[in-house]
C-alpha positions in Angstrom: 256.2 -19.1 -88.4 256.3 -22.8 -88.4 258.8 -24.4 -90.3 258.7 -28.8 -89.4 262.0 -30.5 -89.5 262.0 -34.1 -90.7 262.5 -36.8 -88.1 260.4 -35.2 -85.3 256.9 -36.3 -83.8 253.7 -34.8 -84.8 252.4 -34.2 -81.4 254.2 -33.9 -77.7 252.8 -34.8 -74.4 253.8 -32.2 -72.2 253.9 -33.2 -68.7 253.4 -30.7 -66.5 255.2 -30.2 -63.4 255.1 -26.6 -62.1 252.4 -27.3 -59.3 254.4 -30.0 -57.6 258.6 -29.8 -58.7 258.3 -26.1 -59.6 256.5 -25.0 -55.8 258.4 -27.4 -53.7 261.9 -25.7 -54.4 259.9 -21.9 -54.0 260.9 -20.0 -50.6 257.5 -18.9 -50.6 254.4 -21.3 -49.4 252.2 -20.9 -51.4 248.1 -20.9 -50.0 245.9 -23.6 -51.1 243.7 -21.7 -53.2 246.4 -20.5 -55.1 248.0 -23.7 -55.8 244.3 -25.0 -56.9 243.8 -22.0 -59.3 247.4 -22.5 -60.5 246.2 -26.0 -61.8 243.0 -24.8 -62.9 244.5 -22.3 -65.4 247.0 -24.8 -66.7 244.1 -26.7 -67.2 242.5 -24.0 -69.0 245.6 -23.5 -71.0 245.2 -26.8 -72.4 247.7 -28.9 -70.3 246.0 -32.1 -69.8 248.7 -33.9 -67.2 249.8 -32.1 -64.4 251.9 -33.6 -61.6 249.9 -31.4 -58.3 251.7 -32.4 -55.3 253.8 -35.1 -53.3 253.0 -37.1 -50.2 256.2 -36.6 -48.6 256.5 -35.9 -44.9 255.8 -31.9 -44.4 259.3 -31.8 -42.6 261.5 -32.5 -45.9 259.3 -30.0 -47.8 256.8 -28.0 -45.9 256.0 -26.2 -49.2 254.0 -29.5 -50.0 252.6 -30.1 -46.8 248.5 -29.2 -47.8 249.0 -32.2 -50.4 245.5 -33.9 -49.0 243.5 -30.4 -48.7 244.8 -29.5 -52.1 243.7 -32.7 -54.1 240.2 -32.1 -51.7 240.0 -28.9 -53.8 240.5 -29.9 -57.2 238.2 -30.1 -60.3 237.9 -33.4 -61.5 237.5 -34.1 -64.9 237.9 -37.3 -66.8 240.3 -35.4 -69.3 242.8 -34.3 -66.7 245.5 -36.4 -65.2 247.1 -35.5 -61.6 249.8 -37.5 -60.9 251.0 -37.4 -57.7 254.9 -38.2 -56.3 255.4 -40.9 -53.5 258.4 -41.5 -51.9 257.4 -44.7 -49.8 254.2 -47.0 -48.7 253.3 -44.5 -46.1 253.1 -41.8 -49.1 251.2 -44.4 -51.1 248.6 -45.0 -48.6 248.0 -41.1 -48.2 247.5 -41.0 -52.3 245.0 -44.1 -52.1 243.2 -42.2 -49.2 242.8 -39.0 -51.4 242.0 -41.0 -54.3 245.0 -40.8 -56.7 245.1 -42.9 -60.0 248.4 -41.9 -60.7 251.8 -42.1 -58.9 255.3 -41.4 -59.5 258.2 -42.4 -57.4 261.6 -40.8 -57.9 264.8 -42.6 -57.7 268.0 -41.8 -58.3 271.2 -42.9 -60.7 273.8 -42.0 -58.2 274.9 -43.2 -54.4 275.5 -39.8 -53.4 272.2 -38.6 -54.2 269.8 -41.2 -53.0 271.6 -40.7 -49.7 271.2 -37.3 -49.8 267.5 -37.3 -51.2 266.0 -40.9 -49.9 268.4 -41.3 -46.9 269.1 -44.8 -48.2 271.7 -46.7 -51.0 270.3 -47.1 -54.4 269.6 -50.7 -53.5 267.9 -49.7 -50.4 265.9 -46.8 -52.5 265.1 -49.6 -54.6 264.0 -52.4 -51.9 261.7 -49.3 -50.6 259.8 -48.4 -54.2 258.8 -52.3 -54.9 256.2 -52.5 -52.7 254.8 -49.1 -53.5 254.5 -49.9 -57.4 253.4 -53.6 -56.3 250.6 -52.2 -54.3 250.0 -49.8 -56.7 249.6 -51.7 -59.8 247.4 -54.0 -57.8 245.1 -51.3 -57.5 244.5 -50.4 -61.0 247.3 -47.2 -60.9 249.6 -45.7 -63.2 253.2 -45.5 -62.2 255.6 -43.3 -63.4 259.2 -43.8 -62.3 262.0 -40.7 -62.3 265.6 -41.5 -62.4 267.5 -38.3 -61.7 271.5 -37.3 -62.2 271.3 -39.3 -65.3 273.8 -36.7 -67.1 276.0 -35.7 -64.0 276.1 -35.3 -60.1 277.4 -32.2 -58.2 279.5 -35.1 -55.7 280.0 -37.2 -57.8 280.7 -35.9 -61.2 280.0 -37.3 -64.7 277.6 -40.2 -64.5 278.3 -43.5 -66.5 275.5 -44.3 -68.8 275.4 -47.8 -68.2 274.9 -47.0 -64.3 272.0 -45.2 -65.5 270.4 -47.5 -67.5 271.2 -50.0 -64.6 268.7 -48.2 -62.1 266.4 -47.2 -65.0 265.9 -51.0 -65.7 265.6 -52.0 -62.2 262.4 -49.6 -61.7 261.0 -50.4 -65.0 261.2 -54.0 -63.8 258.9 -53.3 -61.3 256.3 -52.7 -63.6 256.6 -48.9 -64.0 254.5 -47.6 -67.2 256.7 -44.7 -68.2 260.5 -43.3 -67.2 261.3 -39.8 -66.9 265.2 -39.1 -67.3 266.4 -36.3 -65.0 269.3 -34.5 -66.0 268.7 -32.8 -62.1 271.8 -30.2 -62.4 271.2 -29.2 -65.7 274.7 -30.5 -67.5 273.8 -32.6 -70.2 274.3 -31.8 -73.9 272.6 -33.3 -77.0 275.3 -35.9 -77.7 274.6 -37.5 -74.6 270.9 -37.3 -74.2 270.9 -39.4 -77.6 273.5 -41.9 -76.3 271.1 -42.3 -73.2 268.3 -43.1 -75.3 270.1 -45.0 -77.5 271.2 -47.3 -74.3 267.7 -47.6 -72.8 266.2 -48.8 -76.1 269.2 -51.6 -76.5 268.2 -52.5 -72.7 264.5 -53.1 -73.8 263.2 -49.5 -72.7 262.1 -48.1 -76.1 262.0 -44.3 -76.4 258.0 -44.9 -76.7 258.1 -45.7 -72.6 260.4 -42.6 -71.9 260.0 -39.0 -70.7 262.9 -36.5 -70.6 263.2 -33.8 -67.5 265.8 -31.4 -68.2 266.9 -28.1 -66.3 268.6 -25.0 -67.9 271.5 -24.7 -65.6 273.6 -24.2 -68.3 271.1 -23.2 -70.9 270.9 -26.3 -72.4 267.1 -27.3 -71.8 265.8 -26.5 -75.5 268.6 -28.1 -77.1 268.7 -31.3 -75.1 264.8 -31.6 -75.8 265.4 -31.4 -79.9 268.0 -34.1 -79.6 265.2 -36.7 -77.4 262.7 -35.6 -79.9 265.1 -36.6 -82.7 265.6 -40.0 -80.6 261.7 -40.5 -80.7 261.0 -39.4 -77.5 256.9 -37.9 -77.1 256.9 -36.7 -73.3 258.5 -33.8 -72.1 258.5 -32.6 -68.4 258.4 -28.8 -67.9 257.3 -25.8 -65.3 255.5 -23.1 -66.0 257.2 -20.1 -66.3 260.5 -22.0 -65.2 260.0 -22.0 -61.5 261.5 -24.9 -59.3 264.8 -27.1 -59.0 265.5 -29.8 -56.7 265.7 -28.7 -53.0 268.5 -31.6 -52.5 271.2 -30.1 -54.9 271.3 -26.6 -54.8 273.4 -26.8 -58.3 270.4 -27.3 -59.4 268.3 -24.3 -60.9 264.9 -23.8 -62.8 263.4 -26.6 -64.7 262.7 -25.9 -68.3 259.8 -23.5 -69.0 256.8 -24.7 -70.1 256.1 -21.6 -72.2 260.0 -21.8 -73.7 259.2 -25.2 -74.9 256.0 -24.9 -76.1 257.3 -21.9 -78.4 259.6 -24.1 -79.9 257.6 -27.0 -80.7 254.7 -24.9 -82.4 257.0 -23.3 -84.3 258.4 -27.1 -85.0 254.7 -27.5 -86.4 254.3 -29.8 -83.3 250.6 -30.0 -81.7 250.9 -29.5 -78.0 246.8 -28.7 -77.2 248.3 -25.7 -75.4 247.5 -22.2 -75.8 250.4 -20.3 -75.5 248.7 -16.8 -74.5 246.9 -18.5 -71.7 250.1 -19.8 -70.5 252.1 -17.2 -70.7 249.5 -15.5 -68.6 249.5 -17.8 -66.0 253.0 -18.1 -65.4 252.6 -14.2 -64.8 249.9 -14.8 -62.2 252.2 -16.9 -60.4 255.1 -15.2 -60.3 253.1 -12.4 -58.7 252.7 -15.0 -55.7 256.2 -15.7 -55.8 256.9 -12.2 -55.7 259.7 -12.4 -58.1 259.7 -12.0 -62.4 259.4 -15.7 -64.3 262.5 -16.6 -65.6 261.2 -18.2 -68.9 262.2 -16.2 -71.6 259.0 -16.5 -73.5 257.0 -15.2 -71.0 259.4 -11.9 -70.6 259.0 -11.5 -74.3 255.6 -11.5 -74.4 254.6 -9.6 -71.3 253.8 -6.1 -71.1 257.1 -3.8 -70.5 256.5 -2.1 -67.0 
C-alpha cells in the first residue's frame, strides 16, 4: 500500500553504485561479460544512472582492472548515464580515452582515511583533485565529488560536522556539480544526517546539490535516507542487492540495498522509475555469480523459498 507522507519529494533519483562500489569489495572477480549483463539488467529495471567502474590502478582494486574493456562493450543510450570513478589525472586520461562523459572523485573528511585510501593528507588529496576537475570541466564532463567518513571514522571516532563541511566546500568550490555525503562505516543516525545537510546548506551547498550514500552496518541506512529526504535531498546512492562496502575500511559493511530503498520509496508514493521485480531478479542473478545470498531484505523476502 502506498501512503505518502508530507514533506517528501515526489520523485527520487537513484544513483546505482553496484557495478563499481559493490563489486570492488567482493572477493570474487566477476568476468566482463557478467559485469556488462549486470549493467544492462539494471538499466532494463529502470535505473538510469549507473556508476559502472573505476580507473584506479589494478594493483589496488583488481576487481575493476577491466574498466576499459567493460566500457567498450556496454550499450550506449542517451538516456543512460555511466559515471566512472577517477582517482587522479592518470585515471582521468583513461576515462577520456574511453569516451566517458561523467566522472567522480573520492575525497575524505578525515586525515586517517585520506592516508589509508589515497596515501595523502586531506590537503594533498584536494591538490591532486583540483587539476582533475579543472581538466574534466574544460572537456565538458559532469563531475561528482564524494566525501567519505562524514558520520564517523573507525580510527578517529566521531567526525565534527564543521570538518566535513570544510572538505565539502573545498571540493565543490572546484566546480563539481554534485556532492555525495558518505557514511562509509554506517554509524550515522537521522539527527546527525539532518544536521549535516543543514550545515551544508548554511555553507552554500543546498540539498539540490547533495546526494547521500549510506551503509547499513547498524541498520540505519533507510532511516537515515528518510531523514535526508525530509531535509530536501532527492538523489540517493544504493547498490543492487546490497553488495559492497569499502576495501580500505574493514568495518564498512554493505551499501544500502537498492531494492530496500525502492520498497520504501514506492511505499511512500515516491516515483523512482524502477521495476522492483526486475531489480530483484537481477540481484538474485548476481548473487548467484558471487556465490552467496543477497543481503537485501527485500530480495530475500521476494525470492522463492528453497
